[in-house]
C-alpha positions as CSV (number, residue, x, y, z in Angstrom):
1,M,-22.6,-68.2,16.6
2,S,-23.3,-65.0,18.7
3,S,-26.3,-64.9,20.9
4,A,-28.5,-61.9,21.5
5,L,-26.8,-61.3,24.8
6,D,-23.4,-61.0,23.0
7,L,-24.7,-58.5,20.7
8,V,-26.2,-56.3,23.4
9,A,-23.4,-56.2,25.9
10,P,-19.5,-56.7,25.4
11,P,-18.2,-59.8,27.1
12,G,-15.9,-60.3,30.0
13,E,-13.3,-57.6,30.5
14,E,-14.8,-55.2,28.0
15,L,-18.1,-55.0,29.9
16,E,-16.2,-54.6,33.3
17,A,-13.9,-51.8,31.7
18,E,-17.1,-50.0,30.3
19,V,-18.7,-50.1,33.8
20,G,-15.6,-49.0,35.5
21,A,-15.2,-46.0,33.1
22,I,-18.8,-45.0,33.7
23,A,-18.4,-45.2,37.5
24,G,-15.2,-43.0,37.3
25,R,-12.8,-45.6,38.7
26,Q,-10.8,-45.7,35.5
27,A,-11.6,-42.3,34.2
28,Y,-8.2,-41.3,34.7
29,R,-5.1,-43.1,35.9
30,P,-2.0,-41.0,36.9
31,P,1.1,-42.2,35.3
32,A,3.2,-44.4,37.5
33,R,6.3,-42.8,38.9
34,S,9.7,-44.4,39.2
35,R,11.3,-44.6,42.5
36,L,13.9,-41.8,41.5
37,Q,11.0,-39.5,40.6
38,L,9.4,-40.2,43.8
39,V,12.6,-39.4,45.8
40,A,13.1,-36.2,43.6
41,R,9.5,-35.0,44.4
42,Y,9.4,-35.8,48.1
43,A,13.0,-35.7,49.3
44,A,14.8,-33.1,47.1
45,M,13.3,-30.1,48.8
46,P,14.0,-30.9,52.4
47,L,17.5,-32.0,51.5
48,F,18.2,-28.7,49.6
49,V,16.8,-26.7,52.4
50,G,19.0,-28.6,55.0
51,A,21.9,-28.2,53.0
52,L,21.3,-24.4,52.7
53,F,20.9,-24.1,56.4
54,G,24.0,-26.1,57.1
55,L,26.1,-23.9,54.7
56,T,24.6,-20.8,56.3
57,Y,25.5,-22.0,59.7
58,L,29.1,-22.8,58.7
59,W,29.5,-19.4,57.1
60,V,28.2,-17.6,60.2
61,Q,30.5,-19.6,62.4
62,S,33.5,-18.5,60.2
63,Q,32.5,-14.7,60.9
64,Q,33.5,-12.5,63.7
65,I,30.3,-12.2,65.9
66,G,30.2,-9.4,68.5
67,E,28.5,-9.8,71.9
68,I,25.4,-7.9,70.9
69,E,24.9,-10.1,67.8
70,Q,25.5,-13.2,69.8
71,R,22.3,-12.4,71.6
72,V,20.4,-12.9,68.2
73,L,22.4,-15.5,66.7
74,N,22.5,-18.4,69.1
75,G,20.5,-21.6,69.3
76,P,17.8,-20.7,71.8
77,A,17.0,-17.3,70.1
78,I,16.7,-18.9,66.7
79,R,14.6,-21.8,68.0
80,R,12.2,-19.3,69.7
81,A,12.0,-17.3,66.5
82,A,11.3,-20.4,64.4
83,V,8.5,-21.6,66.9
84,Q,6.9,-18.2,66.7
85,H,7.1,-18.0,62.9
86,L,5.4,-21.5,62.6
87,T,2.9,-20.5,65.3
88,I,1.7,-17.4,63.7
89,S,1.7,-19.1,60.2
90,L,-0.3,-22.1,61.3
91,L,-2.8,-20.1,63.3
92,S,-3.4,-17.8,60.3
93,T,-3.8,-20.7,58.0
94,L,-6.4,-22.4,60.3
95,L,-8.2,-19.0,60.6
96,V,-8.3,-18.7,56.6
97,L,-9.6,-22.3,56.3
98,A,-12.3,-21.9,58.9
99,T,-13.6,-18.7,57.3
100,A,-12.7,-18.8,53.5
101,I,-14.1,-22.3,52.8
102,P,-17.6,-21.8,54.4
103,A,-17.7,-18.4,52.7
104,G,-16.8,-19.9,49.4
105,I,-19.5,-22.6,49.8
106,A,-22.1,-20.0,50.7
107,L,-21.2,-17.7,47.8
108,T,-21.8,-20.4,45.2
109,R,-25.3,-21.3,46.4
110,P,-28.1,-19.8,44.4
111,W,-29.5,-17.6,47.1
112,A,-26.1,-15.7,47.4
113,R,-25.6,-15.0,43.5
114,R,-26.7,-11.3,44.0
115,I,-23.9,-10.6,46.6
116,T,-21.2,-12.6,45.3
117,P,-19.6,-9.7,43.2
118,F,-19.5,-7.5,46.4
119,A,-18.1,-10.3,48.4
120,L,-15.3,-10.9,46.1
121,A,-14.7,-7.1,45.8
122,I,-14.2,-7.0,49.5
123,A,-11.8,-10.0,49.5
124,N,-9.9,-8.4,46.7
125,I,-9.2,-5.4,48.9
126,G,-7.5,-7.5,51.5
127,Q,-4.9,-8.9,49.0
128,G,-4.8,-5.7,47.0
129,V,-3.5,-3.6,49.8
130,P,0.2,-4.2,50.6
131,A,0.6,-6.8,53.3
132,I,2.7,-4.4,55.6
133,G,-0.2,-1.9,55.3
134,T,-2.8,-4.6,56.4
135,F,-0.6,-5.5,59.3
136,V,-0.1,-2.0,60.6
137,V,-3.8,-1.1,60.2
138,V,-5.0,-4.1,62.0
139,Y,-2.4,-3.5,64.9
140,L,-3.1,0.2,65.2
141,V,-6.9,0.2,64.7
142,F,-8.1,-3.1,66.1
143,L,-5.6,-5.0,68.0
144,R,-2.7,-3.8,70.1
145,D,-1.2,-7.3,70.5
146,G,1.6,-7.9,68.0
147,R,1.2,-11.7,67.7
148,T,-2.7,-11.5,67.5
149,A,-2.5,-8.8,65.0
150,S,-0.1,-10.7,62.9
151,V,-2.3,-13.7,62.7
152,V,-5.4,-11.4,61.8
153,G,-3.5,-9.6,59.2
154,M,-2.1,-12.6,57.5
155,A,-5.6,-14.2,57.4
156,I,-6.9,-11.1,55.7
157,Y,-4.1,-11.1,53.3
158,C,-4.4,-14.8,52.3
159,F,-8.2,-15.0,52.4
160,L,-8.8,-14.6,48.7
161,P,-6.8,-17.6,47.3
162,V,-8.7,-20.0,49.5
163,L,-12.1,-18.4,48.7
164,R,-11.3,-18.4,45.0
165,G,-10.1,-22.0,45.1
166,T,-13.3,-23.2,46.8
167,M,-15.7,-21.2,44.6
168,V,-13.9,-22.2,41.4
169,G,-13.7,-25.9,42.5
170,L,-17.4,-26.1,43.3
171,E,-18.5,-24.1,40.1
172,Q,-16.6,-26.6,37.8
173,V,-18.5,-29.6,39.0
174,D,-20.3,-31.0,36.2
175,R,-24.0,-30.1,36.5
176,D,-25.1,-33.6,35.1
177,L,-23.7,-35.1,38.3
178,I,-25.7,-32.8,40.5
179,R,-28.8,-33.3,38.5
180,A,-28.1,-37.3,38.8
181,G,-27.8,-36.8,42.6
182,R,-31.2,-35.1,42.8
183,G,-32.7,-37.9,40.6
184,M,-31.3,-40.4,43.2
185,G,-33.2,-38.4,45.9
186,M,-30.3,-36.8,47.4
187,S,-30.8,-33.5,49.5
188,K,-28.8,-30.4,48.8
189,G,-26.5,-31.0,51.8
190,M,-25.9,-34.6,50.7
191,I,-25.1,-33.5,47.1
192,L,-22.7,-30.9,48.6
193,R,-20.9,-33.4,50.9
194,R,-20.9,-36.5,48.5
195,I,-20.5,-34.9,45.0
196,E,-19.6,-31.2,45.1
197,L,-16.9,-31.1,47.8
198,P,-15.1,-34.3,46.7
199,M,-14.9,-33.2,43.1
200,S,-13.7,-29.7,44.0
201,V,-10.9,-30.9,46.3
202,P,-8.0,-30.7,43.6
203,I,-8.5,-27.0,43.0
204,L,-9.5,-26.2,46.6
205,L,-6.1,-27.8,47.7
206,T,-4.4,-25.5,45.4
207,G,-5.8,-22.5,47.0
208,V,-4.9,-23.8,50.4
209,R,-1.3,-24.5,49.2
210,T,-1.1,-21.0,48.1
211,A,-2.4,-19.5,51.1
212,L,0.0,-21.7,53.2
213,V,3.1,-20.4,51.4
214,L,1.8,-16.8,51.5
215,N,1.4,-17.1,55.3
216,V,5.0,-18.5,55.9
217,S,6.4,-15.8,53.6
218,T,4.5,-12.7,55.0
219,A,5.1,-14.0,58.6
220,V,8.3,-12.1,58.3
221,L,6.5,-8.9,58.5
222,A,5.2,-9.8,62.0
223,G,8.5,-8.5,63.3
224,F,7.5,-4.9,62.3
225,I,4.7,-4.9,64.7
226,A,6.5,-7.0,67.7
227,G,4.9,-10.2,66.4
228,G,8.2,-12.3,66.6
229,G,9.3,-14.8,63.9
230,F,12.3,-14.6,61.7
231,G,11.3,-10.7,61.0
232,A,12.5,-9.8,64.3
233,I,16.0,-11.3,63.4
234,L,16.0,-9.2,60.2
235,I,15.0,-6.0,61.9
236,Q,17.8,-6.6,64.5
237,G,20.2,-7.3,61.8
238,F,19.4,-4.0,59.9
239,G,19.6,-2.2,63.1
240,L,23.0,-3.4,64.0
241,R,24.2,-3.3,60.4
242,R,25.6,-6.7,60.6
243,Q,25.5,-8.9,57.5
244,P,25.5,-12.4,59.2
245,T,22.3,-11.6,61.1
246,I,20.5,-10.3,58.0
247,I,21.6,-13.2,55.8
248,T,20.6,-15.7,58.5
249,G,17.1,-14.3,59.0
250,S,16.7,-14.2,55.2
251,V,17.9,-17.7,54.7
252,L,15.7,-19.0,57.6
253,A,12.6,-17.2,56.3
254,G,13.0,-18.3,52.6
255,G,13.9,-22.0,53.8
256,F,10.7,-22.2,55.7
257,A,8.7,-20.8,52.8
258,L,10.2,-23.6,50.4
259,L,9.4,-26.2,53.1
260,A,5.7,-24.8,53.4
261,D,5.4,-25.3,49.6
262,W,6.7,-29.0,49.9
263,V,4.2,-29.6,52.7
264,G,1.5,-28.3,50.5
265,R,2.5,-30.4,47.6
266,I,2.5,-33.6,49.8
267,A,-0.9,-32.6,51.2
268,E,-2.3,-32.3,47.7
269,D,-1.0,-35.7,46.7
270,L,-2.4,-37.4,50.0
271,L,-5.7,-35.7,50.1
272,R,-6.6,-35.7,46.3
273,P,-9.4,-38.2,45.7
274,K,-8.3,-41.2,43.7
275,G,-9.2,-40.7,40.0
276,L,-9.2,-37.0,40.0
């Protein structure tokens, strides 16, 4: 015979499942991946890029390389270009994160609602203008150092995806959760840190991944303003009219962009809160 307690609350595992669902721990369980799927997700891209680099190296070695071209296609020169390419890409990405995320948080606060459309319009200009135009304007008008101008120009060009990702992520947080936090006595800062930002991480990371890939891709244009990187190899290849140099620069730039997307995918998986 059932007691009054049995009629009010489900027994044993059912009660635990219901409480867990309410707490959000079991609101969503990502499907388990097989070992083959994990290998394909995390190892396929670096293996593909490594094979692409290896085939390009073997092909270049089979070509007749002149003395002038050897100054570009040698180990130290390519390593130096790779370091320059990665340096300006990472610095630009850090600059974007340091500026776009705080700006996105500020623009979602009630006091900034009136200026949000104007701020978005300005951010749209940065990506609406062709990237090479942004680089040249920053170099000629503001900065005369090619490397610094490249970092700033790339940050301007990639600012919008992170800003949008931050704003959309914060705005999609359930208002009931925010009201519940206020009812528990949380301050606005606590609600932002403990509720809004963790819930917005998946969409925010998508914007960061997009900005990272854009940075690595557009870093090729740094070569046009003496910023270094693989763009310098491409420019010298076109100047010499030598196909091996042009193909080497193109393959290196494209491979690094693919690896940047791969790194962004891994970061999304590692930093995404459990259950989201």
